[in-house]
C-alpha positions as CSV (number, residue, x, y, z in Angstrom):
1,X,-27.7,146.6,5.5
2,X,-29.6,144.0,7.6
3,X,-28.0,141.3,5.4
4,X,-24.6,142.6,6.4
5,X,-25.5,142.7,10.0
6,X,-26.6,139.1,9.9
7,X,-23.4,137.9,8.2
8,X,-21.3,139.6,10.7
9,X,-23.4,138.3,13.7
10,X,-22.7,134.8,12.4
11,X,-18.9,135.6,12.1
12,X,-18.8,137.0,15.5
13,X,-20.7,134.4,17.1
14,X,-18.5,131.6,15.4
15,X,-21.5,129.9,13.8
16,X,-19.4,128.9,10.8
17,X,-22.2,127.4,8.7
18,X,-22.1,127.4,5.0
19,X,-23.3,130.7,3.6
20,X,-26.0,130.6,1.2
21,X,-25.5,134.3,-0.4
22,X,-21.9,134.0,-1.3
23,X,-20.9,133.1,-4.9
24,X,-18.4,130.2,-5.6
25,X,-16.8,129.8,-8.9
26,X,-16.5,126.2,-10.3
27,X,-13.5,124.2,-9.3
28,X,-12.2,124.0,-12.8
29,X,-12.2,126.4,-15.8
30,X,-12.1,130.3,-15.9
31,X,-15.8,130.8,-15.2
32,X,-16.3,133.4,-12.3
33,X,-19.2,135.6,-12.1
34,X,-18.8,139.4,-11.8
35,X,-20.5,142.3,-10.3
36,X,-20.7,145.6,-12.2
37,X,-18.9,148.3,-10.1
38,X,-21.7,150.7,-10.9
39,X,-24.1,148.5,-9.1
40,X,-22.2,149.2,-5.8
41,X,-22.2,153.0,-6.7
42,X,-18.5,152.7,-7.6
43,X,-17.2,155.3,-10.2
44,X,-14.6,154.7,-13.2
45,X,-12.5,157.8,-12.1
46,X,-11.4,156.6,-8.7
47,X,-11.1,152.9,-10.0
48,X,-8.6,154.3,-12.5
49,X,-6.8,156.2,-9.7
50,X,-6.6,153.0,-7.8
51,X,-5.3,151.1,-10.9
52,X,-2.7,153.8,-11.5
53,X,-1.4,153.7,-8.0
54,X,-1.2,149.9,-8.1
55,X,0.8,150.0,-11.3
56,X,3.1,152.7,-9.9
57,X,3.8,150.4,-7.0
58,X,5.0,147.4,-9.1
59,X,1.8,145.4,-8.8
60,X,1.3,142.3,-11.0
61,X,-2.5,141.4,-10.1
62,X,-5.3,142.9,-8.2
63,X,-8.6,141.5,-7.4
64,X,-11.6,142.6,-5.2
65,X,-14.5,140.4,-4.5
66,X,-17.8,141.3,-3.3
67,X,-19.8,138.3,-1.8
68,X,-17.6,136.2,-3.9
69,X,-18.1,137.8,-7.2
70,X,-15.4,139.6,-9.0
71,X,-15.9,143.5,-9.1
72,X,-12.3,144.6,-9.9
73,X,-9.8,142.5,-11.6
74,X,-6.7,143.9,-13.3
75,X,-3.3,142.8,-14.3
76,X,-0.2,144.8,-14.9
77,X,3.3,144.5,-16.2
78,X,2.9,141.6,-18.4
79,X,1.1,139.5,-15.9
80,X,-2.2,137.7,-16.7
81,X,-4.9,135.5,-15.4
82,X,-2.7,132.4,-15.9
83,X,0.6,133.8,-14.6
84,X,2.2,132.3,-11.6
85,X,3.5,134.2,-8.7
86,X,4.7,133.7,-5.0
87,X,2.7,134.2,-2.0
88,X,5.7,134.9,0.2
89,X,4.5,135.1,3.9
90,X,0.9,135.2,2.9
91,X,1.4,131.5,2.4
92,X,1.8,131.2,6.3
93,X,-2.0,131.5,6.5
94,X,-2.5,128.5,4.4
95,X,-0.1,126.4,6.5
96,X,-2.2,127.5,9.5
97,X,-5.3,126.0,7.9
98,X,-3.5,122.9,7.1
99,X,-2.4,122.5,10.8
100,X,-6.1,122.9,11.6
101,X,-7.2,120.3,9.2
102,X,-4.5,117.9,10.5
103,X,-5.9,118.5,13.9
104,X,-9.5,118.1,12.8
105,X,-8.4,114.6,11.4
106,X,-7.0,113.6,14.7
107,X,-3.5,113.5,13.2
108,X,-2.0,116.0,15.9
109,X,-3.1,118.5,18.6
110,X,-1.6,121.9,18.6
111,X,-1.0,121.7,22.2
112,X,1.5,119.0,22.0
113,X,5.2,119.5,22.0
114,X,6.5,120.0,18.5
115,X,9.4,117.5,19.4
116,X,6.6,114.8,19.1
117,X,6.7,115.2,15.3
118,X,10.1,116.8,14.7
119,X,12.1,114.7,17.1
120,X,14.2,115.6,20.1
121,X,17.0,118.1,19.2
122,X,15.3,119.9,16.4
123,X,16.6,122.9,18.3
124,X,19.7,123.9,20.2
125,X,17.5,124.8,23.2
126,X,18.2,122.9,26.4
127,X,16.1,119.7,26.3
128,X,13.5,121.0,28.9
129,X,13.0,124.1,27.1
130,X,12.6,122.5,23.8
131,X,9.9,120.3,25.2
132,X,7.9,123.6,26.2
133,X,7.6,124.5,22.6
134,X,4.4,123.3,21.3
135,X,2.6,123.5,17.7
136,X,0.6,126.4,19.1
137,X,3.7,128.3,19.8
138,X,4.9,127.9,16.3
139,X,1.4,129.0,14.8
140,X,1.5,132.0,17.2
141,X,5.3,133.2,16.8
142,X,5.9,132.6,20.3
143,X,8.6,129.8,20.4
144,X,11.0,131.9,22.3
145,X,13.6,130.9,19.8
146,X,16.3,133.6,18.9
147,X,15.2,135.8,15.8
148,X,18.4,137.7,16.1
149,X,20.5,135.0,14.6
150,X,22.3,135.7,11.3
151,X,19.9,133.7,9.1
152,X,16.3,133.9,10.4
153,X,15.3,131.5,7.6
154,X,17.8,128.8,8.7
155,X,15.9,125.6,10.1
156,X,19.0,123.6,11.0
157,X,19.0,122.9,14.7
158,X,22.3,125.2,15.3
159,X,20.4,128.1,14.1
160,X,17.4,127.5,16.4
161,X,18.7,129.0,19.7
162,X,17.0,129.4,22.9
163,X,16.3,133.1,23.9
164,X,13.2,133.0,26.3
165,X,10.8,130.4,27.5
166,X,8.0,129.5,24.8
167,X,5.1,131.8,25.3
168,X,7.0,134.6,26.9
169,X,8.1,136.4,23.8
170,X,6.5,137.3,20.4
171,X,9.0,137.5,17.4
172,X,8.1,137.1,13.6
173,X,10.7,134.3,13.1
174,X,10.4,132.3,9.8
175,X,12.5,129.3,10.8
176,X,10.1,127.9,13.5
177,X,7.1,128.7,11.2
178,X,8.7,126.6,8.4
179,X,9.3,123.6,10.7
180,X,5.4,123.3,10.7
181,X,5.8,121.7,7.3
182,X,7.8,118.8,8.9
183,X,5.1,118.5,11.8
184,X,2.4,118.1,9.0
185,X,4.4,115.6,7.0
186,X,5.3,113.6,10.0
187,X,1.9,113.7,11.5
188,X,0.3,112.7,8.2
189,X,2.8,110.5,6.7
190,X,2.3,112.5,3.4
191,X,4.5,114.9,1.4
192,X,3.4,118.5,2.2
193,X,2.4,119.2,-1.4
194,X,0.2,115.9,-1.5
195,X,-1.2,117.0,1.9
196,X,-2.1,120.5,0.6
197,X,-3.6,119.1,-2.7
198,X,-5.7,116.4,-1.1
199,X,-7.1,118.5,1.9
200,X,-7.3,121.9,0.3
201,X,-6.4,122.7,-3.2
202,X,-8.5,120.1,-4.9
203,X,-11.4,121.2,-2.8
204,X,-11.3,124.8,-3.8
205,X,-9.8,124.7,-7.2
206,X,-6.8,126.7,-5.8
207,X,-4.0,124.8,-7.6
208,X,-0.5,125.9,-7.1
209,X,2.7,124.3,-5.9
210,X,5.0,124.7,-2.9
211,X,8.6,125.1,-4.0
212,X,11.8,124.9,-1.7
213,X,13.8,128.1,-2.0
214,X,16.6,127.7,0.3
215,X,15.3,127.0,3.7
216,X,11.8,128.5,2.9
217,X,8.9,126.6,1.4
218,X,7.0,129.0,-0.8
219,X,3.6,128.7,-2.5
220,X,3.3,129.7,-6.2
221,X,-0.1,130.1,-7.7
222,X,-2.4,132.0,-10.0
223,X,-3.7,135.4,-8.5
224,X,-7.3,134.1,-8.5
225,X,-6.0,131.1,-6.2
226,X,-5.5,133.7,-3.6
227,X,-9.0,135.0,-4.1
228,X,-10.2,131.3,-3.8
229,X,-8.5,130.8,-0.4
230,X,-9.8,134.3,0.9
231,X,-13.4,133.1,-0.1
232,X,-12.9,129.8,1.6
233,X,-11.9,131.6,4.9
234,X,-14.6,134.3,4.5
235,X,-17.1,131.5,4.4
236,X,-15.9,130.0,7.7
237,X,-13.8,127.1,6.1
238,X,-16.6,125.7,3.8
239,X,-16.4,125.7,0.0
240,X,-20.0,126.7,-0.6
241,X,-21.6,123.6,1.4
242,X,-18.6,121.4,1.4
243,X,-16.4,121.4,4.7
244,X,-12.7,122.0,4.2
245,X,-11.9,123.1,7.7
246,X,-15.1,122.5,9.6
247,X,-13.5,123.0,13.2
248,X,-15.1,126.3,14.0
249,X,-13.2,126.7,17.2
250,X,-9.8,126.6,15.4
251,X,-10.9,128.9,12.6
252,X,-12.2,131.3,15.2
253,X,-8.9,131.3,17.1
254,X,-6.9,131.5,13.7
255,X,-8.3,134.9,12.7
256,X,-8.5,136.4,16.3
257,X,-6.0,137.5,18.9
258,X,-4.0,134.3,19.8
259,X,-2.0,135.7,22.6
260,X,-1.5,139.1,24.6
261,X,2.2,139.9,23.2
262,X,1.1,140.9,19.8
263,X,-2.8,141.5,19.8
264,X,-2.8,142.0,16.0
265,X,-1.7,138.3,15.4
266,X,-3.8,135.2,15.3
267,X,-2.6,131.8,13.9
268,X,-0.2,133.3,11.2
269,X,-3.0,135.7,10.3
270,X,-2.6,139.6,10.8
271,X,-5.5,141.4,12.5
272,X,-6.7,144.8,12.1
273,X,-8.8,146.7,14.6
274,X,-6.6,145.9,17.6
275,X,-5.3,148.4,20.2
276,X,-1.8,147.8,19.2
277,X,0.5,145.7,17.0
278,X,4.1,144.5,16.8
279,X,6.2,144.2,13.4
280,X,8.8,141.9,12.4
281,X,12.3,142.5,13.8
282,X,10.9,144.9,16.6
283,X,9.9,144.4,20.2
284,X,7.7,147.5,20.1
285,X,4.1,147.7,20.6
286,X,2.8,150.4,18.2
287,X,-0.4,151.8,19.4
288,X,-3.5,151.8,17.1
289,X,-4.7,149.7,14.1
290,X,-2.3,147.8,11.8
291,X,-4.1,149.5,8.8
292,X,-6.0,152.4,10.3
293,X,-7.7,153.3,6.9
294,X,-9.0,149.6,6.4
295,X,-12.2,148.4,8.1
296,X,-11.6,147.3,11.9
297,X,-12.8,143.7,11.3
298,X,-10.2,143.1,8.5
299,X,-7.9,140.1,8.9
300,X,-5.1,139.6,6.5
301,X,-2.5,137.3,5.0
302,X,0.5,139.6,4.3
303,X,3.7,138.7,2.5
304,X,6.9,140.2,1.7
305,X,6.9,142.6,-1.4
306,X,3.1,143.1,-0.8
307,X,1.4,139.9,-1.3
308,X,-2.0,140.3,0.3
309,X,-5.3,138.6,1.0
310,X,-7.6,141.0,3.0
311,X,-10.8,139.8,4.2
312,X,-13.6,142.1,5.6
313,X,-16.5,139.9,6.8
314,X,-18.7,143.0,7.7
315,X,-18.7,144.1,4.0
316,X,-18.4,140.8,2.2
317,X,-15.1,141.8,0.6
318,X,-11.9,139.8,-0.3
319,X,-8.9,141.9,-1.7
320,X,-5.9,140.5,-3.3
321,X,-2.8,142.0,-4.3
322,X,0.3,140.3,-5.7
323,X,3.5,141.8,-7.1
324,X,7.0,143.2,-6.6
325,X,8.2,145.3,-3.7
326,X,6.4,148.5,-3.1
327,X,8.9,149.4,-0.1
328,X,11.1,146.5,0.9
329,X,9.5,145.7,4.2
330,X,8.7,142.2,5.3
331,X,5.1,143.0,6.4
332,X,4.2,146.1,4.2
333,X,1.3,147.2,6.4
334,X,1.8,150.8,5.4
335,X,1.3,149.9,1.8
336,X,-1.6,147.8,2.4
337,X,-3.3,150.7,4.3
338,X,-2.4,153.0,1.2
339,X,-4.4,150.7,-1.0
340,X,-7.4,150.9,1.5
341,X,-7.2,154.8,1.2
342,X,-8.0,154.4,-2.5
343,X,-10.6,151.7,-2.0
344,X,-12.3,154.1,0.4
345,X,-12.9,156.6,-2.4
346,X,-14.3,154.3,-4.9
347,X,-17.9,155.3,-4.3
348,X,-19.7,157.9,-6.4
349,X,-21.0,161.0,-4.9
350,X,-21.6,159.7,-1.3
351,X,-24.3,161.4,0.5
352,X,-23.1,164.5,2.5
353,X,-22.8,164.2,6.2
354,X,-24.2,167.8,6.4
355,X,-27.5,166.5,5.0
356,X,-27.9,163.8,7.7
357,X,-30.4,164.3,10.5
358,X,-30.1,162.6,13.8
359,X,-33.5,160.9,13.3
360,X,-31.9,159.2,10.2
361,X,-29.3,157.3,12.3
362,X,-30.3,154.3,14.4
363,X,-27.9,153.2,17.1
364,X,-29.1,149.9,18.7
365,X,-29.7,147.9,20.8
366,X,-30.1,150.0,23.9
367,X,-29.3,148.8,26.5
368,X,-26.6,146.8,24.5
369,X,-24.4,143.9,25.4
370,X,-21.7,142.6,23.3
371,X,-22.3,144.8,20.1
372,X,-23.7,148.2,19.1
373,X,-25.1,148.6,15.7
374,X,-24.8,151.7,13.7
375,X,-27.5,152.0,10.9
376,X,-27.0,155.0,8.5
377,X,-28.9,156.1,5.5
378,X,-27.9,154.7,2.1
379,X,-24.9,156.4,0.4
380,X,-22.8,157.0,3.6
381,X,-19.4,155.4,2.9
382,X,-17.0,156.9,5.3
383,X,-17.7,157.7,8.9
384,X,-16.1,157.5,12.4
385,X,-17.6,156.1,15.5
386,X,-16.1,157.3,18.9
387,X,-17.2,155.9,22.2
388,X,-16.5,157.6,25.5
389,X,-16.9,156.5,29.1
390,X,-18.7,158.4,31.7
391,X,-15.5,160.2,32.6
392,X,-15.1,161.6,29.1
393,X,-12.3,159.2,28.1
394,X,-12.3,157.9,24.5
395,X,-12.3,154.2,24.8
396,X,-13.1,153.1,21.2
397,X,-12.3,155.0,17.9
398,X,-13.4,153.0,14.6
399,X,-13.9,154.0,11.0
400,X,-16.5,152.6,8.7
401,X,-17.7,150.0,11.0
402,X,-21.6,149.4,11.2
403,X,-20.9,147.1,14.0
404,X,-18.9,147.9,17.3
405,X,-17.7,145.3,19.6
406,X,-18.3,146.1,23.4
407,X,-17.0,142.9,24.7
408,X,-13.8,144.5,26.3
409,X,-15.7,147.3,28.3
410,X,-17.7,147.0,31.5
411,X,-21.2,147.7,32.5
412,X,-22.3,151.3,32.6
413,X,-23.3,154.4,30.7
414,X,-21.5,155.4,27.6
415,X,-21.5,158.3,25.1
416,X,-21.1,158.0,21.3
417,X,-20.2,160.4,18.5
418,X,-20.7,159.5,14.9
419,X,-18.8,161.9,12.6
420,X,-19.9,162.1,9.0
421,X,-18.0,164.7,6.9
422,X,-17.4,167.1,9.8
423,X,-21.1,166.6,11.2
424,X,-21.3,165.0,14.6
425,X,-24.3,163.0,15.7
426,X,-24.1,162.2,19.5
427,X,-26.1,160.1,22.1
428,X,-25.7,157.6,24.8
429,X,-26.5,154.1,25.6
430,X,-26.3,151.7,28.6
431,X,-24.4,148.3,28.6
């Protein structure tokens, strides 16, 4: 448990140094070390249940890494380790990293107007409104361009219409995102695929190819390439000790809330554990977590038809799923959550909450500052942590999180409840 805490502390503090305890496969070949599920106390029956569920939902490939090593890897419906598949909008996360690399090299600054690289008139917005749109707005889906046009993929200027000022509205709009390819190409003087290979693919062994499909530029690769990318981001932008994106500030901003309009969105990454979230095509803030059964610190690359990379820093997990449509939604967060419901059941014979004594639960530090750690006996896989203020109002409600962020609450006395299989252990702490 201490090891997990230290990794998570490093993550939160944005001290993105190359990790020494994460395994990285060789850049070439098929060698990839594995971890026996039994060593994690995972049982074969729930693993088979997970596989049956995935197969019933048109899955082609599924991988689950623990500290870089493969614990689960399964292919379905004629797919195999060397089969290529599309990332769909999960590829947006790769574009975000490429923008960060371009900024790291001094080729661009995300605070600059996009027109500096796309030319004046890249939209139909009035000139003064177009000038307000920056690369940052493209990364955060806040360009203010109208996503209600007949073809949201169309990148022609006549399809990019002004609706609101940049930064005033969040909308999941493919076309302004796709124009980031042109920003990178014009900033670097390189073809997009060439930039991808020289800065990212060759340094991680990802491989793959970006292919133009209509207006969209779609990444195709093997399933393990998604796992390699997840491993890179889990390790703070370093492939083992080699920097790929060493700009810790950009990477931190990429996988944390980027604006207040949709707290569950970073730089083209989806974020769990936030108080609310928006979904494509809707201007509604849904309360609660994007994936309530997933760990709160999970962040995800999610694409149409269920292309997923889920990263959970606190547990050292990277989860990958590719395949055909389970439900037809652009961002199938509900399907992603269903996968986590099965993952949460992988553990064999978890310790019963009824057997836990209060003296076996360590909640520290007290007084606390930015974080509260929950140390439980071995074998406890599923639990809830609820925190109440002095007035008895519930202010934090998290599942399966051994580390609770307190950065959004003020100083004072707070009360906690830890529920394990119906048994509640309570106490208080001071911030």
